[in-house]
C-alpha positions in Angstrom: -118.4 -89.5 0.9 -119.2 -87.6 4.0 -117.1 -84.5 4.4 -115.4 -83.7 7.8 -117.1 -80.4 7.9 -120.6 -79.0 7.7 -121.5 -78.3 4.1 -125.2 -77.8 3.2 -126.8 -77.4 -0.2 -129.7 -75.2 0.6 -133.1 -74.2 -0.8 -133.5 -72.1 -3.9 -136.3 -69.5 -4.1 -138.4 -72.3 -5.6 -137.7 -74.6 -2.7 -135.4 -76.9 -4.7 -132.4 -78.5 -3.3 -129.4 -79.1 -5.6 -127.9 -82.4 -4.5 -125.8 -83.1 -7.6 -125.2 -81.7 -11.1 -127.7 -84.2 -12.6 -130.5 -84.4 -10.1 -133.1 -82.2 -8.3 -135.0 -83.2 -5.2 -138.0 -81.1 -4.4 -138.2 -80.1 -0.8 -140.5 -78.1 1.4 -139.8 -76.6 4.8 -136.2 -77.6 5.3 -132.8 -76.0 4.6 -131.3 -78.7 2.5 -129.1 -81.8 3.0 -126.8 -81.8 6.0 -123.6 -83.7 5.2 -122.0 -83.3 8.6 -123.4 -82.2 11.9 -122.0 -79.0 13.5 -121.1 -79.1 17.1 -122.9 -77.2 19.9 -123.1 -73.4 19.4 -120.3 -72.6 21.8 -117.9 -75.0 20.0 -118.9 -74.3 16.4 -115.8 -73.6 14.3 -115.1 -70.0 13.5 -112.8 -68.0 11.2 -112.2 -64.3 11.4 -113.1 -62.0 8.6 -109.5 -61.1 8.1 -108.3 -64.7 8.0 -111.0 -65.7 5.4 -110.3 -62.6 3.3 -106.5 -63.3 3.3 -106.9 -67.0 2.6 -109.3 -66.5 -0.4 -107.1 -63.7 -1.8 -104.0 -66.0 -1.7 -105.8 -69.1 -3.0 -107.5 -67.3 -5.9 -104.4 -65.1 -6.7 -106.6 -62.0 -6.7 -103.6 -59.6 -7.0 -102.5 -61.2 -10.3 -105.8 -60.7 -12.2 -107.2 -57.5 -13.8 -110.9 -57.2 -13.4 -113.7 -54.6 -13.7 -114.9 -55.0 -10.1 -113.3 -55.3 -6.7 -112.5 -59.0 -5.8 -112.5 -59.9 -2.1 -114.3 -58.4 0.8 -116.8 -55.9 -0.7 -118.9 -55.1 2.5 -117.5 -55.5 6.0 -119.7 -57.3 8.5 -119.0 -59.0 11.8 -115.5 -60.0 12.7 -116.2 -63.7 13.4 -117.7 -66.0 10.8 -119.3 -69.3 11.6 -122.0 -69.6 8.9 -121.5 -68.8 5.2 -124.2 -68.6 2.5 -122.8 -69.2 -1.0 -124.6 -68.2 -4.2 -124.0 -67.2 -7.8 -125.0 -63.5 -7.4 -125.4 -61.2 -4.4 -129.0 -60.5 -5.2 -131.6 -59.1 -2.8 -133.1 -62.6 -2.7 -129.8 -64.2 -1.7 -129.3 -61.6 1.0 -132.7 -62.2 2.4 -131.9 -65.9 2.6 -128.7 -65.1 4.4 -130.6 -63.0 6.9 -133.2 -65.7 7.4 -130.5 -68.4 8.1 -128.5 -66.2 10.4 -125.4 -66.1 8.1 -122.3 -64.2 9.0 -121.1 -63.9 5.4 -122.2 -64.4 1.8 -119.7 -65.8 -0.8 -120.6 -65.1 -4.4 -119.3 -64.9 -8.0 -121.2 -61.8 -9.0 -120.8 -59.1 -6.4 -121.3 -55.4 -6.5 -119.5 -52.1 -7.5 -118.9 -52.8 -11.2 -116.9 -50.1 -13.0 -119.9 -49.3 -15.2 -122.3 -49.0 -12.3 -124.1 -45.9 -11.2 -122.3 -45.1 -7.9 -125.4 -43.7 -6.2 -126.8 -45.7 -3.4 -130.4 -45.8 -4.5 -133.0 -48.4 -5.6 -131.8 -52.0 -5.6 -128.3 -51.0 -4.5 -129.7 -49.3 -1.4 -131.9 -52.3 -0.5 -129.1 -54.8 -1.0 -126.6 -52.7 1.0 -129.2 -52.2 3.8 -129.7 -55.9 4.1 -126.0 -56.5 4.5 -125.1 -53.6 6.7 -128.1 -53.7 9.0 -127.6 -57.4 9.6 -123.8 -57.2 9.9 -123.2 -59.6 7.0 -119.9 -59.8 5.2 -120.0 -59.9 1.4 -117.2 -61.7 -0.4 -117.2 -61.7 -4.2 -114.8 -63.2 -6.7 -115.4 -62.7 -10.4 -112.5 -63.4 -12.8 -110.3 -65.0 -10.1 -113.1 -67.7 -9.7 -113.5 -68.1 -13.4 -109.8 -68.8 -13.8 -109.0 -71.0 -10.9 -107.7 -74.4 -12.3 -109.5 -76.5 -9.7 -112.4 -74.6 -8.1 -113.1 -72.2 -11.0 -116.2 -72.1 -13.1 -114.5 -73.4 -16.3 -112.9 -76.3 -14.3 -116.2 -77.2 -12.6 -118.2 -76.9 -15.8 -115.8 -79.4 -17.4 -116.3 -81.7 -14.4 -120.1 -81.5 -14.6 -120.3 -82.0 -18.4 -117.6 -84.6 -18.6 -115.2 -82.5 -20.7 -111.5 -83.4 -20.7 -109.3 -80.3 -20.8 -106.1 -80.4 -22.8 -103.1 -79.8 -20.7 -100.0 -77.7 -21.3 -97.0 -79.7 -22.6 -94.9 -81.6 -20.1 -91.9 -79.4 -21.1 -93.6 -76.4 -19.6 -92.2 -77.0 -16.1 -93.6 -73.8 -14.7 -97.2 -75.0 -15.0 -97.3 -78.8 -14.7 -100.7 -80.3 -15.3 -102.3 -76.9 -16.0 -105.1 -76.6 -18.5 -104.4 -75.3 -22.0 -106.2 -72.0 -22.3 -106.6 -69.2 -24.8 -108.2 -65.8 -25.2 -108.0 -62.7 -22.8 -106.6 -63.6 -19.4 -106.6 -67.3 -20.5 -110.4 -67.4 -20.0 -111.1 -70.0 -22.7 -110.5 -73.6 -21.9 -109.7 -76.1 -24.7 -110.4 -79.8 -24.7 -112.6 -82.7 -25.8 -115.9 -84.5 -25.0 -114.9 -88.1 -24.5 -117.7 -90.6 -25.4 -119.7 -88.1 -27.4 -119.7 -88.2 -31.2 -121.9 -85.3 -32.4 -122.8 -81.8 -31.4 -126.4 -83.0 -30.8 -125.1 -85.5 -28.2 -123.1 -82.8 -26.5 -126.2 -80.5 -26.4 -128.3 -83.3 -24.9 -125.7 -83.8 -22.2 -125.7 -80.1 -21.5 -129.5 -80.1 -21.1 -129.4 -83.1 -18.8 -126.5 -82.1 -16.6 -127.4 -78.4 -16.3 -131.2 -79.0 -16.3 -131.7 -76.3 -18.9 -132.4 -76.6 -22.6 -129.4 -74.9 -24.4 -129.5 -72.7 -27.4 -127.8 -74.6 -30.2 -126.6 -72.9 -33.4 -125.1 -75.3 -36.0 -125.4 -78.8 -37.3 -126.4 -81.2 -34.6 -125.0 -84.1 -36.6 -121.6 -82.6 -37.0 -118.7 -84.3 -35.1 -117.8 -82.8 -31.8 -114.0 -82.5 -32.3 -112.3 -79.8 -30.3 -114.5 -78.2 -27.6 -113.7 -74.7 -26.3 -115.6 -73.3 -23.4 -116.0 -70.3 -21.1 -118.8 -69.9 -18.6 -121.0 -66.8 -18.3 -121.3 -64.1 -20.9 -118.3 -64.9 -23.1 -120.1 -64.8 -26.5 -117.8 -62.1 -27.6 -114.8 -64.5 -27.3 -116.2 -66.9 -30.0 -113.8 -65.5 -32.5 -110.9 -66.4 -30.2 -112.4 -69.9 -29.9 -112.5 -70.2 -33.7 -108.9 -69.1 -33.9 -107.7 -72.0 -31.8 -109.5 -74.6 -33.8 -112.8 -75.0 -32.0 -115.5 -77.1 -33.6 -117.9 -76.4 -30.8 -118.0 -73.4 -28.5 -119.9 -73.4 -25.2 -120.7 -70.4 -23.1 -123.6 -69.0 -21.2 -125.1 -66.3 -23.4 -125.5 -65.3 -27.0 -125.7 -62.0 -28.9 -127.3 -61.2 -32.2 -123.9 -61.5 -34.0 -123.3 -65.0 -32.5 -125.6 -66.6 -35.0 -123.7 -65.1 -37.9 -120.4 -66.1 -36.5 -121.5 -69.7 -36.0 -123.0 -70.0 -39.5 -120.1 -68.3 -41.3 -117.3 -70.3 -39.5 -119.1 -73.6 -39.3 -118.3 -73.7 -35.5 -121.3 -74.9 -33.5 -122.4 -72.6 -30.7 -124.0 -73.9 -27.5 -125.5 -71.2 -25.2 -126.0 -73.1 -21.9 -127.1 -70.2 -19.7 -125.1 -67.7 -17.7 -126.4 -68.7 -14.3 -126.5 -72.4 -15.2 -122.8 -72.5 -16.3 -121.7 -70.6 -13.2 -123.4 -72.5 -10.4 -120.6 -74.8 -9.7 -117.5 -72.7 -9.1 -118.9 -71.0 -6.1 -120.0 -74.4 -4.7 -116.5 -75.8 -5.1 -115.1 -72.7 -3.4 -117.6 -72.9 -0.6 -116.6 -76.6 0.0 -112.9 -75.5 0.1 -113.7 -72.9 2.7 -115.6 -75.4 4.8 -112.8 -77.9 4.6 -110.1 -75.4 5.4 -111.9 -73.7 8.4 -114.6 -76.2 9.5 -117.3 -73.5 9.2 -120.8 -74.2 8.0 -121.4 -73.4 4.3 -124.8 -73.5 2.5 -125.3 -73.1 -1.2 -128.5 -71.3 -2.2 -129.6 -71.6 -5.8 -131.6 -68.5 -6.7 -132.9 -69.7 -10.1 -132.2 -67.5 -13.1 -133.3 -68.4 -16.6 -130.6 -66.3 -18.3 
């Protein structure tokens, strides 16, 4: 269905256009697939930096979530925004694409200024900041608020891509009708099922097909799927929480050395589907929401990352 706004899914560093969760189209020399045509330059829809910052903060409930990085506007650029580049991480490569495409803002899941970071502006931090500041580009980043959002969030979007069916809170919980059943710190673990799939091996095959990345599988591929628990990104340390809520399969992005022992000793299968691969989709959904709300042009750039 054509959207009433300009949303473009742009080139990756390998000149690959992501057109759907299950297909890739190799492209050369263009900027992706245009789903709606922007108007003339003098009539192109615009949102102010302040309006976009306030809307995202409200929709993502930023003030309610404890995190270890600032969520929201991290670097101030020009006041008027007409073109946004969305991506998983505010890497130097993404900033270079934003400059090349004349973007007014970048919108990412992994931003800057983490609590454990060296605060000095040297090396890669200096280069990234210089690209943003010298080109007057706004940098918006949303970490846990984007993971947690029940519709646009990474967990919600991974469920959509993989065909997982989240369990819902009981109907008698009137405060959160239709909300997903979650567990773990901040409710970061989603709980559900994999309709139509019988074994862990079948689920792993679907992960490989839909995410276009061969996952790490620890456990019996012939075991029944049962209860699936998932959390995108680097949530391998939450496997014990997943086990505690009755998981038979746990899906996340990364694995640590102890993950193997946890899977073997509990009998809960582990699927490591890739940090980047599991977190491509939340920022795309958020970018689409921004485009629908304000009519601005949004492009998603997939800077490939094998981790």
